KEKE-3310 file (N, C-alpha, C; in steps of 0.2 Angstrom, whole numbers, plus 5000, padded with zeros to 4 digits):
npx = (4616:4625:4629:4631:4632:4632:4635:4637:4640:4638:4644:4630:4626:4618:4615:4618:4611:4616:4615:4618:4615:4612:4600:4591:4583:4564:4558:4544:4532:4517:4504:4489:4474:4456:4446:4429:4416:4410:4396:4396:4403:4405:4394:4380:4386:4382:4390:4388:4393:4396:4410:4421:4432:4437:4423:4426:4437:4432:4426:4435:4441:4432:4427:4437:4439:4431:4417:4403:4399:4393:4393:4387:4383:4376:4362:4349:4351:4356:4346:4339:4347:4343:4330:4328:4335:4330:4322:4328:4341:4342:4351:4360:4370:4372:4382:4388:4391:4388:4384:4383:4378:4362:4351:4356:4365:4360:4346:4344:4348:4336:4323:4324:4322:4307:4305:4291:4294:4306:4306:4316:4326:4343:4358:4365:4378:4383:4399:4408:4420:4418:4408:4406:4401:4386:4382:4380:4373:4360:4358:4358:4342:4337:4339:4352:4363:4379:4392:4405)
npy = (4978:4983:4979:4969:4952:4941:4929:4927:4915:4904:4888:4884:4892:4900:4910:4923:4936:4944:4960:4972:4985:5000:5007:5020:5033:5037:5045:5049:5053:5040:5037:5028:5035:5028:5031:5034:5029:5047:5050:5045:5051:5058:5056:5052:5042:5030:5023:5012:5007:4997:4998:5007:5010:5002:5009:5023:5019:5012:5022:5033:5025:5026:5040:5042:5041:5049:5051:5059:5054:5049:5044:5032:5025:5012:5001:5007:5019:5022:5019:5028:5042:5041:5039:5052:5060:5058:5065:5076:5074:5060:5043:5036:5025:5010:5005:4996:4984:4967:4961:4967:4975:4971:4974:4969:4968:4963:4962:4976:4980:4973:4981:4992:4990:4985:5001:5013:5026:5030:5031:5029:5018:5013:5005:4993:4986:4976:4971:4960:4952:4939:4922:4918:4912:4908:4921:4927:4917:4923:4935:4935:4932:4943:4954:4958:4970:4969:4960:4961)
npz = (5355:5360:5375:5388:5396:5409:5421:5438:5449:5464:5474:5484:5486:5477:5463:5450:5442:5427:5416:5402:5394:5379:5378:5366:5366:5363:5349:5347:5355:5354:5355:5354:5349:5350:5339:5333:5322:5313:5317:5330:5335:5351:5356:5372:5386:5398:5412:5421:5439:5451:5460:5462:5456:5447:5440:5436:5430:5415:5414:5411:5397:5390:5387:5383:5368:5363:5368:5380:5397:5410:5425:5438:5452:5457:5448:5450:5454:5439:5433:5438:5430:5419:5416:5421:5414:5399:5390:5386:5384:5380:5383:5373:5374:5389:5397:5409:5423:5430:5441:5456:5469:5477:5465:5451:5435:5424:5428:5429:5415:5410:5420:5411:5396:5400:5406:5407:5407:5398:5383:5372:5371:5373:5367:5374:5386:5396:5407:5413:5425:5428:5430:5415:5402:5410:5410:5397:5395:5402:5400:5383:5385:5387:5379:5380:5372:5367:5376:5387)
capx = (4613:4634:4629:4635:4628:4641:4634:4641:4640:4644:4640:4628:4623:4614:4619:4617:4611:4616:4617:4619:4610:4610:4596:4591:4576:4560:4557:4539:4529:4518:4497:4486:4467:4452:4440:4420:4417:4406:4389:4394:4405:4400:4387:4378:4384:4383:4392:4385:4396:4400:4417:4425:4440:4431:4419:4435:4443:4428:4422:4440:4441:4424:4429:4444:4434:4426:4409:4403:4398:4392:4393:4385:4388:4370:4359:4347:4356:4355:4336:4335:4344:4342:4322:4328:4338:4324:4319:4333:4344:4344:4357:4361:4371:4371:4387:4386:4393:4386:4388:4382:4373:4356:4349:4361:4366:4355:4340:4346:4343:4327:4322:4326:4318:4303:4303:4290:4297:4311:4303:4319:4328:4352:4359:4369:4381:4386:4404:4408:4426:4416:4409:4406:4392:4382:4379:4378:4366:4355:4360:4353:4338:4334:4341:4359:4368:4383:4394:4414)
capy = (4986:4985:4977:4961:4947:4937:4924:4925:4908:4901:4885:4882:4901:4904:4914:4932:4935:4951:4963:4979:4989:5003:5011:5027:5040:5040:5053:5053:5047:5035:5039:5026:5035:5026:5036:5032:5035:5055:5046:5042:5055:5063:5051:5050:5035:5030:5018:5006:5002:4997:4997:5018:5012:4999:5015:5025:5017:5014:5033:5036:5024:5029:5047:5044:5038:5055:5048:5061:5049:5050:5038:5031:5018:5008:5000:5009:5026:5021:5021:5037:5045:5038:5041:5060:5063:5055:5067:5081:5072:5055:5043:5030:5017:5011:4998:4992:4978:4962:4956:4973:4973:4975:4975:4964:4975:4960:4967:4982:4982:4971:4984:4998:4989:4989:5005:5019:5033:5030:5030:5029:5013:5012:5002:4991:4980:4969:4971:4956:4948:4932:4917:4919:4907:4911:4931:4925:4916:4925:4941:4932:4930:4948:4954:4963:4971:4965:4960:4961)
capz = (5358:5364:5379:5389:5399:5412:5428:5446:5453:5470:5472:5490:5488:5469:5455:5449:5434:5422:5410:5404:5388:5379:5373:5361:5368:5358:5347:5349:5359:5352:5359:5348:5346:5345:5338:5333:5316:5316:5321:5333:5343:5356:5361:5378:5388:5405:5415:5429:5440:5459:5460:5463:5451:5438:5434:5436:5423:5411:5410:5406:5394:5385:5387:5377:5360:5362:5367:5383:5398:5417:5431:5444:5458:5456:5443:5455:5450:5433:5431:5438:5425:5413:5418:5420:5406:5396:5386:5383:5382:5381:5383:5372:5379:5394:5401:5418:5429:5430:5448:5460:5476:5477:5457:5444:5428:5416:5431:5426:5408:5408:5419:5410:5394:5402:5411:5402:5406:5395:5378:5366:5375:5375:5367:5382:5386:5401:5409:5419:5427:5433:5424:5406:5398:5416:5410:5392:5393:5406:5393:5377:5387:5390:5375:5381:5364:5371:5383:5388)
cpx = (4618:4632:4633:4631:4635:4631:4639:4637:4641:4640:4638:4626:4618:4618:4614:4617:4611:4615:4615:4615:4611:4605:4592:4585:4573:4560:4555:4536:4523:4510:4491:4479:4463:4448:4438:4418:4413:4400:4391:4402:4404:4395:4386:4380:4385:4384:4389:4385:4398:4405:4419:4431:4438:4427:4424:4437:4438:4428:4429:4442:4436:4426:4434:4443:4432:4418:4408:4402:4397:4390:4390:4386:4381:4366:4355:4345:4355:4348:4333:4337:4346:4334:4321:4329:4335:4324:4321:4335:4348:4353:4357:4366:4374:4376:4389:4388:4386:4386:4388:4377:4367:4352:4355:4363:4361:4346:4338:4340:4336:4320:4320:4322:4312:4299:4299:4292:4304:4311:4310:4325:4337:4350:4364:4371:4382:4393:4404:4416:4422:4414:4405:4399:4385:4378:4381:4374:4361:4355:4356:4347:4334:4335:4346:4358:4372:4385:4401:4414)
cpy = (4987:4983:4973:4956:4944:4937:4925:4920:4906:4895:4886:4889:4901:4904:4920:4931:4941:4954:4969:4979:4996:5005:5018:5031:5039:5046:5052:5044:5043:5034:5035:5031:5030:5029:5030:5036:5043:5051:5047:5048:5062:5061:5049:5043:5034:5023:5018:5003:5003:4999:5004:5014:5008:5006:5020:5027:5014:5021:5034:5035:5028:5036:5051:5043:5045:5054:5054:5056:5052:5044:5037:5024:5012:5006:5003:5017:5027:5023:5024:5041:5042:5042:5047:5064:5061:5058:5077:5080:5062:5051:5035:5022:5019:5003:4999:4987:4975:4963:4967:4971:4976:4973:4974:4971:4969:4964:4974:4985:4977:4978:4989:4998:4990:4997:5013:5026:5035:5025:5025:5023:5012:5007:4999:4982:4978:4970:4964:4952:4941:4926:4918:4918:4910:4917:4930:4924:4920:4934:4940:4933:4938:4955:4961:4964:4968:4964:4959:4956)
cpz = (5362:5371:5381:5393:5401:5419:5432:5450:5458:5473:5481:5493:5485:5463:5456:5441:5431:5416:5408:5395:5388:5375:5370:5367:5363:5357:5345:5352:5357:5358:5353:5352:5348:5347:5333:5325:5317:5320:5326:5342:5346:5358:5368:5382:5395:5408:5418:5432:5448:5462:5460:5458:5446:5435:5432:5428:5413:5410:5408:5400:5386:5384:5382:5370:5361:5365:5378:5389:5405:5418:5434:5448:5460:5450:5445:5450:5444:5430:5432:5435:5420:5411:5415:5416:5400:5389:5382:5382:5385:5381:5379:5369:5384:5392:5406:5420:5427:5436:5452:5465:5474:5468:5452:5438:5423:5419:5427:5421:5405:5412:5413:5402:5393:5406:5406:5401:5402:5388:5373:5370:5369:5376:5375:5383:5393:5403:5416:5419:5429:5426:5418:5403:5401:5413:5404:5388:5394:5399:5390:5378:5386:5384:5374:5374:5365:5378:5381:5394)
residu = (MET:GLY:GLY:GLN:ILE:TRP:VAL:GLU:SER:GLU:PRO:GLY:LYS:GLY:SER:GLU:PHE:PHE:PHE:THR:ALA:THR:PHE:GLY:LEU:ALA:ARG:LYS:VAL:ALA:ARG:LYS:ARG:ILE:GLU:PRO:SER:LEU:ASP:LEU:ARG:GLY:MET:ARG:VAL:LEU:VAL:VAL:GLU:ASP:ASN:ALA:SER:SER:ARG:GLU:ILE:LEU:GLN:THR:LEU:LEU:GLU:SER:MET:THR:PHE:GLU:VAL:SER:ALA:VAL:ALA:SER:ALA:GLU:GLU:GLY:ILE:ALA:GLU:LEU:ALA:LYS:GLU:ALA:LYS:ALA:ARG:PRO:TYR:LYS:LEU:VAL:VAL:THR:ASP:TRP:LYS:MET:PRO:GLY:MET:ASP:GLY:ILE:LYS:ALA:CYS:GLU:ALA:ILE:LYS:ARG:HIS:ALA:GLY:ILE:PRO:THR:LYS:PRO:LYS:MET:ILE:ILE:VAL:THR:ALA:TYR:GLY:ARG:GLU:GLU:VAL:MET:GLN:ARG:SER:ALA:LYS:VAL:GLY:VAL:ASP:GLY:PHE:LEU)
# end
């Protein structure tokens, strides 16, 4: 790379490591976009996440995949949104956090499956940063479709 590397050291004081290098500019900015199959593009997705930063990240990620995304901050809000849109424009997918105050994501999925006001049941994915085994076992018992 046309550079140099060296060290400067002094007993009792420590060492400093240095290098120089010449880098060129990128010719093209690489942006990989994940696009689902044609039949999934524009699909309505509901994100249920109590943490505002995580909610925004999930929403942005899903929108980058061409989905039409709405986001709410609690399981109760999510169930109300699904019921409100059930007849006119039903959601096809729910991505929900597991650990939320009040009703957790697994209980929310269970409530959605039983809810008479939501005749077309969306696919449901649980997202968690916590204990994986417990969440997977509980999710399987409820019939959750996926797990992240």
